[in-house]
C-alpha positions, 0 to 999 in steps of 0.5 A: 860836762852835765852835772850828775844829779838825780831827783827823788820825789818823796812827798807823801812817803812816811819815814824812813821811805825818803831816807831809803830812796835817798840812800839808793839814789846816792849808791846809784850815782857811782861818783860825785853828783847831787841827790835832790829829795822833795819831802813834805814834812819836817821830820823827813828833812831832819833825817835826810840831813842826818843821813847825808852828813853821816855819809860825809855829804854836803846837805842843803835845804830849800823850802819851796812852799808851806809844806815842801822842801828840796833836800840836796845831798851833795857828794864829791866822790862816790858814796858807799851804800852796803847791800841792804843798808837803805832797806834797814834804814831807820827814822829818828822821830823826835819824841813829842813833849808831854802836855800837862794840864792842871785843872783847879776845880775848888779854892781848896785842896783836899777834903776836910778843913777848909782852911787847911785846903786853902793853905795846901792849894797855895803851896801846891801852886807855889810848888809848880813854879819850882818844877823843872817841867811846868804845866802847859796850861792851868784851868780854874772852874767853880769855886777855883775861880776865886784863885785867879781873882783879887784877893787870892793868896796865889796871885804872885805864883800864878803871875810867875807861871804865866810870865813862864809861859803857862796858859792861865784860864778861868771859866767865864761862866764861873766868874759870872756865877761868883760875881767876880768877872771884873776881879779876874787878876791873872790869865784870861776868862775862857768857856767850857768848849775851850776847857774841854779842848785842853783837857782832852788834848792833855798827855797828863791831867792833874787835879790837886 
């Protein structure tokens, strides 16, 4: 007996269209069978999987190319799809994580007593290590370049942040200007193009 199978090409369709098409096809099977939906993004795969499992179906996924997945929703009985259910399907898009960038433009925090400002900056960097949500990147430029170099009171904290996955970048031009390029002790030297990329791509920019 031939397999009852429908193939849906949903490449190029934005969510929830792949789910809508697949639900309609499941309803059209009128019995046991398979609906194989071809999609080109991971969000569609996640939502098709969730929908199929909610309907009591077995779901398998085969990635056949860099941006091509074949999602098979298999049922051993008729799937009930209420009138209007497919059209009202929604798509759960995972929230993008915040990308926090900390820019340190000075080796002192705040305006006033410089000695106090250095203590404040050290305290700020230590406090970052205690947060539940760490910044994605820390940028150091102008006199802030001194903070990532030998002799900085914040090196241990910055190394702990780097070990935890925080990207530590220091302006190479600034290191050269202050003649401390050979003293960089944590992270990497970078250029203004990368700094501009990091700042414009940030969800939140924090400047202590």
